[in-house]
Each structure stands twice: as C-alpha cells, then as structure tokens.
All heavy atoms as a GROMACS GRO file, in nm:
protein
  532
    1MET      N    1   4.774  -2.807   3.836
    1MET     CA    2   4.754  -2.938   3.898
    1MET      C    3   4.631  -3.005   3.850
    1MET      O    4   4.531  -2.936   3.812
    1MET     CB    5   4.740  -2.919   4.059
    1MET     CG    6   4.874  -2.873   4.122
    1MET     SD    7   4.853  -2.861   4.296
    1MET     CE    8   4.891  -3.028   4.333
    2GLN      N    9   4.622  -3.131   3.861
    2GLN     CA   10   4.513  -3.219   3.826
    2GLN      C   11   4.455  -3.279   3.951
    2GLN      O   12   4.528  -3.317   4.040
    2GLN     CB   13   4.554  -3.315   3.730
    2GLN     CG   14   4.589  -3.267   3.593
    2GLN     CD   15   4.602  -3.380   3.494
    2GLN    OE1   16   4.624  -3.490   3.533
    2GLN    NE2   17   4.607  -3.343   3.362
    3TYR      N   18   4.331  -3.272   3.965
    3TYR     CA   19   4.259  -3.337   4.074
    3TYR      C   20   4.158  -3.433   4.022
    3TYR      O   21   4.084  -3.402   3.922
    3TYR     CB   22   4.180  -3.233   4.161
    3TYR     CG   23   4.277  -3.144   4.233
    3TYR    CD1   24   4.328  -3.029   4.187
    3TYR    CD2   25   4.306  -3.184   4.368
    3TYR    CE1   26   4.410  -2.952   4.265
    3TYR    CE2   27   4.401  -3.108   4.441
    3TYR     CZ   28   4.448  -2.986   4.392
    3TYR     OH   29   4.535  -2.911   4.464
    4GLN      N   30   4.144  -3.543   4.082
    4GLN     CA   31   4.037  -3.645   4.041
    4GLN      C   32   3.908  -3.588   4.099
    4GLN      O   33   3.899  -3.536   4.208
    4GLN     CB   34   4.073  -3.785   4.118
    4GLN     CG   35   3.952  -3.880   4.082
    4GLN     CD   36   3.968  -4.000   4.170
    4GLN    OE1   37   4.077  -4.031   4.232
    4GLN    NE2   38   3.864  -4.076   4.184
    5VAL      N   39   3.808  -3.595   4.010
    5VAL     CA   40   3.675  -3.565   4.049
    5VAL      C   41   3.577  -3.683   4.015
    5VAL      O   42   3.595  -3.760   3.926
    5VAL     CB   43   3.623  -3.436   3.986
    5VAL    CG1   44   3.708  -3.310   4.024
    5VAL    CG2   45   3.615  -3.442   3.835
    6ASN      N   46   3.477  -3.698   4.099
    6ASN     CA   47   3.375  -3.804   4.074
    6ASN      C   48   3.241  -3.736   4.035
    6ASN      O   49   3.201  -3.635   4.089
    6ASN     CB   50   3.347  -3.880   4.204
    6ASN     CG   51   3.477  -3.958   4.248
    6ASN    OD1   52   3.565  -3.994   4.161
    6ASN    ND2   53   3.490  -3.990   4.371
    7LEU      N   54   3.187  -3.796   3.933
    7LEU     CA   55   3.064  -3.743   3.879
    7LEU      C   56   2.955  -3.840   3.887
    7LEU      O   57   2.974  -3.963   3.858
    7LEU     CB   58   3.092  -3.708   3.733
    7LEU     CG   59   2.981  -3.643   3.652
    7LEU    CD1   60   2.967  -3.492   3.697
    7LEU    CD2   61   3.005  -3.646   3.506
    8LYS      N   62   2.831  -3.800   3.937
    8LYS     CA   63   2.718  -3.892   3.952
    8LYS      C   64   2.594  -3.823   3.899
    8LYS      O   65   2.560  -3.710   3.931
    8LYS     CB   66   2.702  -3.929   4.094
    8LYS     CG   67   2.592  -4.037   4.123
    8LYS     CD   68   2.589  -4.072   4.259
    8LYS     CE   69   2.479  -4.177   4.284
    8LYS     NZ   70   2.472  -4.220   4.425
    9GLN      N   71   2.520  -3.894   3.817
    9GLN     CA   72   2.392  -3.840   3.766
    9GLN      C   73   2.294  -3.843   3.878
    9GLN      O   74   2.278  -3.944   3.949
    9GLN     CB   75   2.353  -3.923   3.645
    9GLN     CG   76   2.227  -3.849   3.577
    9GLN     CD   77   2.196  -3.906   3.439
    9GLN    OE1   78   2.258  -4.020   3.402
    9GLN    NE2   79   2.114  -3.842   3.359
   10ALA      N   80   2.218  -3.728   3.893
   10ALA     CA   81   2.115  -3.708   3.990
   10ALA      C   82   1.989  -3.681   3.920
   10ALA      O   83   1.989  -3.670   3.798
   10ALA     CB   84   2.162  -3.593   4.088
   11GLU      N   85   1.895  -3.668   3.998
   11GLU     CA   86   1.757  -3.635   3.941
   11GLU      C   87   1.747  -3.511   3.857
   11GLU      O   88   1.688  -3.512   3.748
   11GLU     CB   89   1.656  -3.624   4.065
   11GLU     CG   90   1.534  -3.714   4.043
   11GLU     CD   91   1.443  -3.694   4.168
   11GLU    OE1   92   1.364  -3.603   4.164
   11GLU    OE2   93   1.451  -3.783   4.253
   12GLU      N   94   1.816  -3.413   3.903
   12GLU     CA   95   1.814  -3.279   3.826
   12GLU      C   96   1.938  -3.241   3.758
   12GLU      O   97   1.972  -3.128   3.741
   12GLU     CB   98   1.776  -3.173   3.928
   12GLU     CG   99   1.638  -3.198   3.990
   12GLU     CD  100   1.592  -3.086   4.079
   12GLU    OE1  101   1.666  -2.982   4.095
   12GLU    OE2  102   1.496  -3.104   4.154
   13GLY      N  103   2.021  -3.347   3.724
   13GLY     CA  104   2.155  -3.310   3.657
   13GLY      C  105   2.263  -3.401   3.707
   13GLY      O  106   2.244  -3.518   3.712
   14TYR      N  107   2.373  -3.339   3.746
   14TYR     CA  108   2.491  -3.407   3.784
   14TYR      C  109   2.550  -3.350   3.921
   14TYR      O  110   2.553  -3.224   3.932
   14TYR     CB  111   2.596  -3.409   3.675
   14TYR     CG  112   2.555  -3.484   3.560
   14TYR    CD1  113   2.479  -3.427   3.455
   14TYR    CD2  114   2.584  -3.619   3.543
   14TYR    CE1  115   2.443  -3.502   3.342
   14TYR    CE2  116   2.551  -3.691   3.430
   14TYR     CZ  117   2.483  -3.634   3.335
   14TYR     OH  118   2.436  -3.707   3.221
   15THR      N  119   2.596  -3.437   4.002
   15THR     CA  120   2.670  -3.404   4.123
   15THR      C  121   2.812  -3.429   4.102
   15THR      O  122   2.841  -3.545   4.041
   15THR     CB  123   2.602  -3.473   4.240
   15THR    OG1  124   2.469  -3.438   4.256
   15THR    CG2  125   2.688  -3.441   4.377
   16VAL      N  126   2.901  -3.348   4.146
   16VAL     CA  127   3.040  -3.373   4.115
   16VAL      C  128   3.113  -3.325   4.239
   16VAL      O  129   3.086  -3.233   4.305
   16VAL     CB  130   3.095  -3.299   3.990
   16VAL    CG1  131   3.076  -3.145   3.999
   16VAL    CG2  132   3.240  -3.329   3.959
   17TRP      N  133   3.219  -3.408   4.281
   17TRP     CA  134   3.295  -3.368   4.412
   17TRP      C  135   3.448  -3.421   4.381
   17TRP      O  136   3.468  -3.509   4.304
   17TRP     CB  137   3.242  -3.436   4.523
   17TRP     CG  138   3.239  -3.582   4.530
   17TRP    CD1  139   3.335  -3.665   4.586
   17TRP    CD2  140   3.141  -3.674   4.480
   17TRP    NE1  141   3.294  -3.801   4.572
   17TRP    CE2  142   3.184  -3.810   4.500
   17TRP    CE3  143   3.028  -3.655   4.390
   17TRP    CZ2  144   3.108  -3.919   4.453
   17TRP    CZ3  145   2.959  -3.763   4.350
   17TRP    CH2  146   3.004  -3.893   4.377
   18CYS      N  147   3.526  -3.356   4.463
   18CYS     CA  148   3.665  -3.382   4.458
   18CYS      C  149   3.699  -3.457   4.584
   18CYS      O  150   3.707  -3.406   4.698
   18CYS     CB  151   3.748  -3.255   4.452
   18CYS     SG  152   3.925  -3.281   4.438
   19PRO      N  153   3.721  -3.590   4.582
   19PRO     CA  154   3.754  -3.677   4.698
   19PRO      C  155   3.874  -3.630   4.788
   19PRO      O  156   3.868  -3.652   4.900
   19PRO     CB  157   3.775  -3.819   4.646
   19PRO     CG  158   3.726  -3.817   4.508
   19PRO     CD  159   3.727  -3.678   4.462
   20SER      N  160   3.978  -3.572   4.719
   20SER     CA  161   4.094  -3.533   4.796
   20SER      C  162   4.073  -3.400   4.864
   20SER      O  163   4.160  -3.361   4.952
   20SER     CB  164   4.216  -3.534   4.706
   20SER     OG  165   4.198  -3.438   4.599
   21LEU      N  166   3.968  -3.320   4.836
   21LEU     CA  167   3.945  -3.194   4.903
   21LEU      C  168   3.804  -3.209   4.975
   21LEU      O  169   3.702  -3.179   4.920
   21LEU     CB  170   3.949  -3.086   4.800
   21LEU     CG  171   4.075  -3.062   4.715
   21LEU    CD1  172   4.053  -2.957   4.618
   21LEU    CD2  173   4.182  -3.037   4.812
   22LEU      N  174   3.813  -3.239   5.104
   22LEU     CA  175   3.700  -3.269   5.185
   22LEU      C  176   3.599  -3.151   5.169
   22LEU      O  177   3.629  -3.040   5.205
   22LEU     CB  178   3.743  -3.287   5.327
   22LEU     CG  179   3.623  -3.329   5.423
   22LEU    CD1  180   3.569  -3.463   5.383
   22LEU    CD2  181   3.684  -3.339   5.565
   23GLY      N  182   3.475  -3.192   5.136
   23GLY     CA  183   3.368  -3.088   5.124
   23GLY      C  184   3.369  -3.012   4.999
   23GLY      O  185   3.273  -2.928   4.988
   24CYS      N  186   3.459  -3.034   4.906
   24CYS     CA  187   3.459  -2.960   4.780
   24CYS      C  188   3.368  -3.038   4.680
   24CYS      O  189   3.403  -3.137   4.632
   24CYS     CB  190   3.598  -2.945   4.724
   24CYS     SG  191   3.621  -2.843   4.586
   25ALA      N  192   3.256  -2.975   4.655
   25ALA     CA  193   3.153  -3.032   4.571
   25ALA      C  194   3.079  -2.924   4.489
   25ALA      O  195   3.076  -2.813   4.524
   25ALA     CB  196   3.055  -3.115   4.645
   26SER      N  197   3.017  -2.974   4.382
   26SER     CA  198   2.928  -2.881   4.300
   26SER      C  199   2.832  -2.970   4.230
   26SER      O  200   2.807  -3.080   4.256
   26SER     CB  201   3.013  -2.802   4.206
   26SER     OG  202   2.944  -2.693   4.156
   27GLN      N  203   2.761  -2.898   4.127
   27GLN     CA  204   2.663  -2.962   4.052
   27GLN      C  205   2.642  -2.890   3.926
   27GLN      O  206   2.697  -2.784   3.902
   27GLN     CB  207   2.535  -2.972   4.127
   27GLN     CG  208   2.476  -2.837   4.164
   27GLN     CD  209   2.351  -2.848   4.253
   27GLN    OE1  210   2.327  -2.951   4.312
   27GLN    NE2  211   2.278  -2.752   4.273
   28GLY      N  212   2.565  -2.957   3.828
   28GLY     CA  213   2.539  -2.888   3.705
   28GLY      C  214   2.426  -2.965   3.632
   28GLY      O  215   2.404  -3.078   3.670
   29THR      N  216   2.354  -2.900   3.547
   29THR     CA  217   2.253  -2.974   3.466
   29THR      C  218   2.309  -3.065   3.356
   29THR      O  219   2.245  -3.154   3.324
   29THR     CB  220   2.152  -2.866   3.408
   29THR    OG1  221   2.227  -2.775   3.326
   29THR    CG2  222   2.071  -2.793   3.520
   30THR      N  223   2.433  -3.032   3.315
   30THR     CA  224   2.503  -3.116   3.220
   30THR      C  225   2.627  -3.166   3.281
   30THR      O  226   2.676  -3.103   3.377
   30THR     CB  227   2.525  -3.054   3.082
   30THR    OG1  228   2.607  -2.949   3.107
   30THR    CG2  229   2.393  -2.991   3.028
   31LYS      N  230   2.685  -3.267   3.220
   31LYS     CA  231   2.826  -3.311   3.270
   31LYS      C  232   2.928  -3.193   3.252
   31LYS      O  233   3.009  -3.177   3.340
   31LYS     CB  234   2.875  -3.430   3.181
   31LYS     CG  235   2.810  -3.560   3.212
   31LYS     CD  236   2.877  -3.672   3.134
   31LYS     CE  237   2.800  -3.800   3.163
   31LYS     NZ  238   2.869  -3.912   3.086
   32GLU      N  239   2.919  -3.125   3.135
   32GLU     CA  240   3.012  -3.018   3.107
   32GLU      C  241   3.001  -2.906   3.208
   32GLU      O  242   3.097  -2.847   3.254
   32GLU     CB  243   2.989  -2.964   2.968
   32GLU     CG  244   3.028  -3.060   2.857
   32GLU     CD  245   2.924  -3.174   2.837
   32GLU    OE1  246   2.808  -3.161   2.878
   32GLU    OE2  247   2.958  -3.274   2.776
   33GLU      N  248   2.866  -2.865   3.239
   33GLU     CA  249   2.856  -2.768   3.343
   33GLU      C  250   2.900  -2.804   3.478
   33GLU      O  251   2.963  -2.734   3.557
   33GLU     CB  252   2.703  -2.730   3.353
   33GLU     CG  253   2.671  -2.614   3.442
   33GLU     CD  254   2.522  -2.581   3.454
   33GLU    OE1  255   2.435  -2.674   3.434
   33GLU    OE2  256   2.493  -2.467   3.488
   34ALA      N  257   2.875  -2.934   3.514
   34ALA     CA  258   2.923  -2.982   3.643
   34ALA      C  259   3.079  -2.981   3.654
   34ALA      O  260   3.132  -2.940   3.755
   34ALA     CB  261   2.868  -3.127   3.665
   35ILE      N  262   3.144  -3.017   3.542
   35ILE     CA  263   3.290  -3.013   3.544
   35ILE      C  264   3.342  -2.875   3.548
   35ILE      O  265   3.437  -2.843   3.633
   35ILE     CB  266   3.342  -3.085   3.417
   35ILE    CG1  267   3.299  -3.237   3.421
   35ILE    CG2  268   3.497  -3.063   3.407
   35ILE    CD1  269   3.368  -3.311   3.523
   36ASN      N  270   3.280  -2.782   3.476
   36ASN     CA  271   3.321  -2.638   3.490
   36ASN      C  272   3.298  -2.582   3.626
   36ASN      O  273   3.379  -2.514   3.686
   36ASN     CB  274   3.248  -2.553   3.382
   36ASN     CG  275   3.298  -2.576   3.245
   36ASN    OD1  276   3.411  -2.618   3.224
   36ASN    ND2  277   3.208  -2.560   3.146
   37ASN      N  278   3.189  -2.622   3.698
   37ASN     CA  279   3.154  -2.578   3.826
   37ASN      C  280   3.250  -2.635   3.928
   37ASN      O  281   3.287  -2.563   4.022
   37ASN     CB  282   3.010  -2.614   3.865
   37ASN     CG  283   2.904  -2.529   3.776
   37ASN    OD1  284   2.950  -2.419   3.720
   37ASN    ND2  285   2.785  -2.571   3.774
   38ILE      N  286   3.292  -2.754   3.909
   38ILE     CA  287   3.384  -2.817   4.014
   38ILE      C  288   3.520  -2.752   3.998
   38ILE      O  289   3.601  -2.733   4.095
   38ILE     CB  290   3.394  -2.970   4.012
   38ILE    CG1  291   3.460  -3.022   4.137
   38ILE    CG2  292   3.462  -3.019   3.890
   38ILE    CD1  293   3.385  -2.997   4.268
   39GLN      N  294   3.554  -2.707   3.882
   39GLN     CA  295   3.692  -2.645   3.853
   39GLN      C  296   3.688  -2.506   3.933
   39GLN      O  297   3.778  -2.479   3.997
   39GLN     CB  298   3.714  -2.617   3.704
   39GLN     CG  299   3.751  -2.737   3.627
   39GLN     CD  300   3.766  -2.724   3.475
   39GLN    OE1  301   3.678  -2.663   3.419
   39GLN    NE2  302   3.876  -2.764   3.429
   40ASP      N  303   3.577  -2.440   3.924
   40ASP     CA  304   3.566  -2.310   3.997
   40ASP      C  305   3.570  -2.339   4.146
   40ASP      O  306   3.637  -2.266   4.223
   40ASP     CB  307   3.438  -2.230   3.958
   40ASP     CG  308   3.438  -2.176   3.819
   40ASP    OD1  309   3.549  -2.168   3.768
   40ASP    OD2  310   3.330  -2.155   3.766
   41ALA      N  311   3.496  -2.442   4.183
   41ALA     CA  312   3.501  -2.472   4.329
   41ALA      C  313   3.635  -2.512   4.385
   41ALA      O  314   3.673  -2.473   4.489
   41ALA     CB  315   3.396  -2.592   4.356
   42ILE      N  316   3.704  -2.587   4.312
   42ILE     CA  317   3.839  -2.626   4.358
   42ILE      C  318   3.922  -2.510   4.365
   42ILE      O  319   4.004  -2.488   4.460
   42ILE     CB  320   3.901  -2.729   4.250
   42ILE    CG1  321   3.829  -2.859   4.272
   42ILE    CG2  322   4.048  -2.752   4.277
   42ILE    CD1  323   3.858  -2.967   4.163
   43GLU      N  324   3.928  -2.412   4.271
   43GLU     CA  325   4.004  -2.291   4.265
   43GLU      C  326   3.973  -2.218   4.401
   43GLU      O  327   4.060  -2.167   4.473
   43GLU     CB  328   3.986  -2.211   4.153
   43GLU     CG  329   4.050  -2.267   4.027
   43GLU     CD  330   4.023  -2.198   3.898
   43GLU    OE1  331   3.949  -2.088   3.905
   43GLU    OE2  332   4.057  -2.237   3.794
   44SER      N  333   3.843  -2.196   4.424
   44SER     CA  334   3.800  -2.126   4.546
   44SER      C  335   3.837  -2.196   4.676
   44SER      O  336   3.887  -2.138   4.769
   44SER     CB  337   3.652  -2.108   4.546
   44SER     OG  338   3.607  -2.031   4.439
   45TYR      N  339   3.826  -2.326   4.673
   45TYR     CA  340   3.875  -2.404   4.791
   45TYR      C  341   4.017  -2.389   4.819
   45TYR      O  342   4.052  -2.358   4.932
   45TYR     CB  343   3.844  -2.553   4.758
   45TYR     CG  344   3.869  -2.648   4.873
   45TYR    CD1  345   3.755  -2.705   4.942
   45TYR    CD2  346   3.990  -2.689   4.901
   45TYR    CE1  347   3.776  -2.801   5.043
   45TYR    CE2  348   4.017  -2.786   5.014
   45TYR     CZ  349   3.910  -2.831   5.076
   45TYR     OH  350   3.933  -2.921   5.181
   46LEU      N  351   4.102  -2.388   4.722
   46LEU     CA  352   4.246  -2.371   4.734
   46LEU      C  353   4.287  -2.236   4.778
   46LEU      O  354   4.376  -2.208   4.858
   46LEU     CB  355   4.321  -2.420   4.607
   46LEU     CG  356   4.308  -2.564   4.570
   46LEU    CD1  357   4.373  -2.593   4.428
   46LEU    CD2  358   4.365  -2.655   4.683
   47GLU      N  359   4.208  -2.131   4.729
   47GLU     CA  360   4.240  -2.002   4.767
   47GLU      C  361   4.210  -1.980   4.917
   47GLU      O  362   4.288  -1.918   4.990
   47GLU     CB  363   4.152  -1.898   4.685
   47GLU     CG  364   4.203  -1.888   4.547
   47GLU     CD  365   4.112  -1.803   4.452
   47GLU    OE1  366   4.013  -1.745   4.507
   47GLU    OE2  367   4.142  -1.798   4.334
   48VAL      N  368   4.093  -2.025   4.959
   48VAL     CA  369   4.047  -2.017   5.101
   48VAL      C  370   4.143  -2.091   5.186
   48VAL      O  371   4.196  -2.048   5.293
   48VAL     CB  372   3.913  -2.060   5.121
   48VAL    CG1  373   3.874  -2.076   5.267
   48VAL    CG2  374   3.814  -1.963   5.047
   49ALA      N  375   4.187  -2.219   5.151
   49ALA     CA  376   4.268  -2.300   5.227
   49ALA      C  377   4.413  -2.224   5.239
   49ALA      O  378   4.470  -2.235   5.357
   49ALA     CB  379   4.302  -2.440   5.165
   50ALA      N  380   4.466  -2.165   5.131
   50ALA     CA  381   4.585  -2.092   5.144
   50ALA      C  382   4.572  -1.973   5.245
   50ALA      O  383   4.668  -1.948   5.331
   50ALA     CB  384   4.628  -2.035   5.006
   51GLN      N  385   4.466  -1.903   5.244
   51GLN     CA  386   4.446  -1.789   5.343
   51GLN      C  387   4.441  -1.842   5.478
   51GLN      O  388   4.492  -1.780   5.572
   51GLN     CB  389   4.315  -1.714   5.304
   51GLN     CG  390   4.322  -1.635   5.174
   51GLN     CD  391   4.187  -1.587   5.137
   51GLN    OE1  392   4.086  -1.598   5.201
   51GLN    NE2  393   4.187  -1.509   5.019
   52LEU      N  394   4.369  -1.941   5.506
   52LEU     CA  395   4.354  -2.002   5.639
   52LEU      C  396   4.485  -2.054   5.697
   52LEU      O  397   4.510  -2.056   5.814
   52LEU     CB  398   4.251  -2.117   5.640
   52LEU     CG  399   4.112  -2.066   5.623
   52LEU    CD1  400   4.019  -2.196   5.604
   52LEU    CD2  401   4.047  -1.978   5.730
   53ASN      N  402   4.572  -2.101   5.610
   53ASN     CA  403   4.702  -2.160   5.646
   53ASN      C  404   4.816  -2.060   5.662
   53ASN      O  405   4.924  -2.095   5.693
   53ASN     CB  406   4.739  -2.277   5.551
   53ASN     CG  407   4.652  -2.390   5.577
   53ASN    OD1  408   4.628  -2.440   5.686
   53ASN    ND2  409   4.607  -2.451   5.466
   54GLN      N  410   4.791  -1.933   5.640
   54GLN     CA  411   4.888  -1.828   5.652
   54GLN      C  412   4.926  -1.810   5.799
   54GLN      O  413   4.838  -1.798   5.878
   54GLN     CB  414   4.851  -1.700   5.592
   54GLN     CG  415   4.853  -1.700   5.437
   54GLN     CD  416   4.811  -1.562   5.382
   54GLN    OE1  417   4.746  -1.472   5.446
   54GLN    NE2  418   4.829  -1.539   5.253
   55GLY      N  419   5.060  -1.815   5.826
   55GLY     CA  420   5.102  -1.788   5.966
   55GLY      C  421   5.072  -1.904   6.058
   55GLY      O  422   5.088  -1.880   6.188
   56VAL      N  423   5.049  -2.023   6.016
   56VAL     CA  424   5.030  -2.134   6.109
   56VAL      C  425   5.150  -2.228   6.088
   56VAL      O  426   5.226  -2.234   5.999
   56VAL     CB  427   4.903  -2.212   6.087
   56VAL    CG1  428   4.780  -2.123   6.102
   56VAL    CG2  429   4.905  -2.279   5.945
   57GLU      N  430   5.179  -2.306   6.199
   57GLU     CA  431   5.279  -2.401   6.200
   57GLU      C  432   5.226  -2.536   6.157
   57GLU      O  433   5.117  -2.568   6.200
   57GLU     CB  434   5.340  -2.424   6.336
   57GLU     CG  435   5.424  -2.302   6.388
   57GLU     CD  436   5.472  -2.331   6.516
   57GLU    OE1  437   5.540  -2.430   6.544
   57GLU    OE2  438   5.466  -2.236   6.606
   58SER      N  439   5.298  -2.609   6.067
   58SER     CA  440   5.248  -2.740   6.023
   58SER      C  441   5.346  -2.849   6.068
   58SER      O  442   5.468  -2.825   6.071
   58SER     CB  443   5.233  -2.739   5.873
   58SER     OG  444   5.136  -2.647   5.828
   59TYR      N  445   5.298  -2.966   6.095
   59TYR     CA  446   5.370  -3.076   6.136
   59TYR      C  447   5.316  -3.199   6.066
   59TYR      O  448   5.202  -3.205   6.026
   59TYR     CB  449   5.366  -3.104   6.291
   59TYR     CG  450   5.419  -2.989   6.373
   59TYR    CD1  451   5.332  -2.884   6.414
   59TYR    CD2  452   5.552  -2.987   6.401
   59TYR    CE1  453   5.385  -2.785   6.481
   59TYR    CE2  454   5.604  -2.877   6.476
   59TYR     CZ  455   5.522  -2.773   6.508
   59TYR     OH  456   5.572  -2.668   6.590
   60TYR      N  457   5.398  -3.306   6.052
   60TYR     CA  458   5.358  -3.432   6.008
   60TYR      C  459   5.364  -3.528   6.125
   60TYR      O  460   5.457  -3.529   6.200
   60TYR     CB  461   5.453  -3.485   5.896
   60TYR     CG  462   5.436  -3.399   5.768
   60TYR    CD1  463   5.511  -3.294   5.735
   60TYR    CD2  464   5.334  -3.426   5.672
   60TYR    CE1  465   5.488  -3.216   5.622
   60TYR    CE2  466   5.312  -3.358   5.549
   60TYR     CZ  467   5.388  -3.252   5.535
   60TYR     OH  468   5.375  -3.172   5.423
   61VAL      N  469   5.269  -3.612   6.135
   61VAL     CA  470   5.264  -3.726   6.240
   61VAL      C  471   5.251  -3.857   6.168
   61VAL      O  472   5.185  -3.862   6.062
   61VAL     CB  473   5.155  -3.701   6.336
   61VAL    CG1  474   5.181  -3.573   6.425
   61VAL    CG2  475   5.024  -3.700   6.284
   62GLU      N  476   5.309  -3.950   6.224
   62GLU     CA  477   5.292  -4.087   6.172
   62GLU      C  478   5.200  -4.162   6.254
   62GLU      O  479   5.192  -4.158   6.380
   62GLU     CB  480   5.430  -4.164   6.180
   62GLU     CG  481   5.432  -4.294   6.114
   62GLU     CD  482   5.572  -4.351   6.100
   62GLU    OE1  483   5.674  -4.278   6.089
   62GLU    OE2  484   5.576  -4.475   6.108
   63VAL      N  485   5.111  -4.241   6.184
   63VAL     CA  486   5.004  -4.306   6.249
   63VAL      C  487   5.009  -4.453   6.204
   63VAL      O  488   5.021  -4.479   6.082
   63VAL     CB  489   4.861  -4.253   6.227
   63VAL    CG1  490   4.752  -4.333   6.282
   63VAL    CG2  491   4.860  -4.108   6.265
   64GLU      N  492   5.010  -4.554   6.291
   64GLU     CA  493   5.003  -4.685   6.262
   64GLU      C  494   4.883  -4.756   6.289
   64GLU      O  495   4.818  -4.724   6.402
   64GLU     CB  496   5.128  -4.767   6.335
   64GLU     CG  497   5.255  -4.725   6.291
   64GLU     CD  498   5.366  -4.812   6.358
   64GLU    OE1  499   5.337  -4.926   6.393
   64GLU    OE2  500   5.472  -4.755   6.388
   65LEU      N  501   4.833  -4.837   6.206
   65LEU     CA  502   4.697  -4.904   6.220
   65LEU      C  503   4.733  -5.041   6.274
   65LEU      O  504   4.797  -5.115   6.197
   65LEU     CB  505   4.619  -4.905   6.099
   65LEU     CG  506   4.574  -4.770   6.039
   65LEU    CD1  507   4.495  -4.792   5.914
   65LEU    CD2  508   4.486  -4.701   6.148
   66ASN      N  509   4.681  -5.078   6.377
   66ASN     CA  510   4.687  -5.218   6.432
   66ASN      C  511   4.567  -5.293   6.386
   66ASN      O  512   4.455  -5.267   6.432
   66ASN     CB  513   4.705  -5.225   6.586
   66ASN     CG  514   4.836  -5.157   6.633
   66ASN    OD1  515   4.939  -5.173   6.562
   66ASN    ND2  516   4.820  -5.091   6.742
   67ARG      N  517   4.592  -5.392   6.306
   67ARG     CA  518   4.480  -5.473   6.250
   67ARG      C  519   4.492  -5.613   6.319
   67ARG      O  520   4.592  -5.673   6.314
   67ARG     CB  521   4.495  -5.486   6.098
   67ARG     CG  522   4.476  -5.345   6.027
   67ARG     CD  523   4.489  -5.370   5.887
   67ARG     NE  524   4.500  -5.228   5.828
   67ARG     CZ  525   4.415  -5.169   5.752
   67ARG    NH1  526   4.307  -5.248   5.710
   67ARG    NH2  527   4.433  -5.054   5.697
   68ALA      N  528   4.380  -5.641   6.366
   68ALA     CA  529   4.375  -5.777   6.439
   68ALA      C  530   4.348  -5.886   6.348
   68ALA      O  531   4.297  -5.875   6.235
   68ALA     CB  532   4.266  -5.778   6.547
   0.00000   0.00000   0.00000
C-alpha cells in the first residue's frame, strides 16, 4: 500500500508524518533517513492496529454536517 507522508525541514533535520494515520510520525537528519524512518513507523503502526482490532466488532456510522 502507499501512504501519503508530509515532510518538513526542522532545526535538526526533517520531521515526517502520515496524515491518514493519527500520531504516526518520525524524523531523520536527512530526507532519505526521515522517509526510511516513517516507512518503519507505518509498518509498526499497522501491526499494532491489527493486534488491537482482533476480536472487536466494527460498525460504520453516517454523520451529516449542518452548515449554517
């Protein structure tokens, strides 16, 4: 699968995060290192999410936004 990641230069390198996976972020001193680190972070995130979701019931709900 492919995930969009956002990269931002920081004081000590690069910060990188995956907007579609809340809280999934990493960093690196170079762009390449940051991208490699977020790939590892995404894999770990998905493994933990799969473990946490074992044996639970899932439902979809519809939400409407009323805009004035």
